[in-house]
C-alpha positions in Angstrom: 238.9 -55.3 2.2 238.1 -56.2 6.0 235.1 -58.3 4.5 238.0 -60.0 2.2 239.7 -61.1 4.7 237.1 -62.1 7.1 236.6 -64.8 3.8 239.6 -65.7 4.0 240.3 -66.1 8.3 236.5 -68.0 6.8 238.0 -70.1 4.2 241.3 -71.3 6.5 239.0 -72.4 9.1 236.7 -74.8 6.5 240.2 -76.4 4.7 241.8 -76.7 8.4 238.6 -78.3 9.7 238.0 -80.5 6.4 241.6 -81.9 7.0 240.6 -82.4 10.6 238.2 -84.7 10.7 238.6 -85.8 7.2 241.6 -86.4 6.6 242.8 -89.7 8.3 240.3 -91.0 6.1 242.3 -90.4 3.2 245.4 -92.1 4.7 243.8 -95.3 5.7 243.4 -94.3 9.4 240.0 -94.2 10.5 239.0 -92.7 13.9 235.7 -91.7 16.0 234.7 -88.2 15.1 235.1 -86.8 19.0 238.1 -87.7 18.9 239.2 -84.7 16.7 239.8 -81.4 17.8 238.0 -78.3 17.5 240.2 -75.6 15.8 240.2 -71.7 17.7 239.0 -68.9 15.6 241.0 -66.7 17.8 244.7 -68.7 16.3 244.4 -68.2 12.7 247.3 -65.8 11.2 246.2 -64.5 8.9 249.1 -64.7 5.3 249.6 -61.8 2.8 247.9 -63.4 -0.4 248.3 -61.1 -3.9 244.5 -61.8 -4.7 241.2 -62.4 -2.3 237.8 -64.3 -3.9 234.9 -64.2 -3.0 233.9 -67.1 -1.8 231.3 -68.8 -3.8 227.7 -69.9 -3.0 229.4 -74.0 -2.0 232.0 -72.5 -0.1 229.0 -71.2 2.3 226.9 -74.5 2.4 230.1 -75.9 2.7 230.5 -74.2 6.1 227.3 -75.3 7.1 228.5 -78.6 8.5 229.9 -76.2 11.2 228.8 -75.4 14.6 230.4 -72.5 16.8 231.3 -73.4 20.5 232.0 -70.7 23.8 232.7 -71.8 27.3 233.1 -72.6 29.4 230.4 -70.4 32.1 229.8 -70.8 35.1 225.6 -70.2 35.9 225.8 -66.8 37.1 228.6 -65.7 34.3 226.2 -68.2 32.1 222.7 -66.2 32.9 224.8 -62.0 32.0 226.7 -63.9 28.9 222.9 -64.8 27.4 222.1 -61.6 28.3 224.3 -60.7 25.1 223.6 -62.9 23.0 219.7 -62.2 23.0 221.4 -58.9 21.4 222.3 -60.4 18.7 219.4 -61.8 17.7 220.4 -65.5 16.6 216.9 -67.0 17.2 216.7 -70.7 16.5 220.4 -71.0 15.7 221.8 -71.4 19.0 221.6 -74.2 21.5 223.8 -74.6 25.2 224.9 -77.8 26.8 225.4 -78.0 30.4 227.9 -80.6 32.3 228.3 -80.9 35.3 231.6 -81.6 37.2 232.8 -83.1 41.1 235.3 -80.9 41.4 236.9 -77.5 40.2 238.5 -73.8 40.3 237.1 -70.8 40.8 239.1 -67.5 41.2 238.4 -64.7 44.1 238.5 -62.1 46.1 239.3 -63.0 49.7 236.3 -62.2 52.5 236.3 -59.4 54.0 236.6 -58.7 57.6 233.3 -56.7 57.4 230.3 -55.8 55.0 232.5 -52.3 54.4 234.8 -53.7 53.0 233.9 -55.5 50.8 231.6 -53.3 49.6 234.8 -51.7 49.0 236.8 -53.8 47.2 233.0 -54.5 45.2 234.3 -51.0 44.0 238.2 -51.3 43.6 236.0 -54.3 41.2 233.4 -51.4 38.9 237.3 -48.6 38.6 238.9 -51.8 36.7 235.8 -52.4 34.2 235.3 -56.5 36.1 231.5 -57.0 35.4 231.0 -60.1 36.6 231.1 -61.3 40.7 229.1 -62.7 43.1 229.4 -61.7 46.5 229.6 -64.4 49.3 226.9 -63.9 51.6 226.2 -67.5 53.5 228.0 -67.9 56.6 231.3 -69.9 56.6 234.9 -68.8 56.2 234.2 -67.9 53.1 232.1 -65.4 54.3 232.1 -62.1 52.7 235.0 -64.0 49.4 233.9 -62.2 46.2 234.0 -65.0 43.4 235.2 -63.9 40.0 235.0 -67.2 38.6 234.4 -70.9 39.1 236.2 -73.3 35.8 236.9 -76.7 35.5 240.6 -77.3 34.9 243.6 -75.1 37.2 244.8 -74.2 33.6 241.5 -72.0 32.9 241.7 -70.3 36.7 245.1 -70.0 35.5 244.8 -67.2 32.8 241.9 -66.2 34.5 243.6 -64.9 37.2 246.5 -63.6 34.6 243.7 -61.9 33.3 241.9 -59.9 37.0 245.6 -59.3 38.0 246.4 -57.5 34.7 243.6 -55.2 35.1 244.2 -54.0 38.2 243.1 -57.1 40.5 245.9 -57.6 43.1 244.5 -58.9 45.3 242.6 -61.5 43.7 243.5 -65.3 44.4 242.6 -69.2 43.3 242.4 -72.2 44.9 240.4 -75.8 44.2 236.8 -75.9 44.8 235.1 -79.6 46.0 231.7 -79.6 45.0 229.6 -80.4 42.3 228.8 -77.8 40.1 227.5 -76.7 36.5 229.0 -75.5 33.3 227.3 -74.2 30.5 228.5 -74.1 26.5 226.7 -71.9 24.2 226.7 -73.8 21.0 225.8 -71.4 17.5 224.8 -73.3 14.0 226.3 -73.0 10.7 227.7 -68.9 12.0 228.6 -65.8 9.6 231.3 -64.2 8.8 229.6 -60.9 10.4 228.3 -63.2 13.5 232.1 -64.9 14.1 233.2 -61.8 14.7 231.0 -60.6 16.7 231.0 -63.1 18.9 235.0 -63.6 19.2 235.1 -59.5 20.4 232.3 -60.7 22.6 234.0 -63.6 24.6 237.1 -61.2 25.6 234.4 -59.7 28.3 234.0 -63.6 29.9 238.0 -64.1 31.4 238.6 -68.0 30.8 236.8 -68.6 27.9 237.3 -69.5 24.7 235.7 -69.9 20.9 236.2 -72.4 18.2 235.1 -74.1 16.0 233.6 -77.8 15.6 231.5 -80.8 14.1 227.7 -80.6 14.4 226.1 -82.7 16.4 
């Protein structure tokens, strides 16, 4: 039964993706492919159906035109995400692209007065099962602060902030960054049903990231 439901999800993605990519051509309107919106896997609602059929080989071939994208990651998070993806053994189907931004937002725990207090804050993060963080050691006003993530948009930072506070990190704050930083997006070509399920589950461990389907470059 679970396998049938996953195939329904995949077919729903294909139908919606095909319409979003080529639907306007059918109505006489042309628009560049790069302006088409991508599809969020997590927002698909499965409708009840009297009978679910196994996807045909033709359906599977059509799905090879689609890539799954997961991101965006700061440098520190991309290392941890790479390690998690290595366990899936995706081989040459997996690639990544990087973008550099001159402005962004971060979520953080404010600077502690002492190193001992900062270590206490780190212990608190571990208690709340927060795995991704970075202790600021450079001299200056942010020394002993703890970064919980860097994000391209204010909205993404606010979502992450809400997630950390929901876990119990009540002192978490967010702010604007002015320096340049890089973001990484992982791209998986031709995902199958099992891999999509694993990627959707895996992304829940990385606050502020999303998984969606898009046209392969």
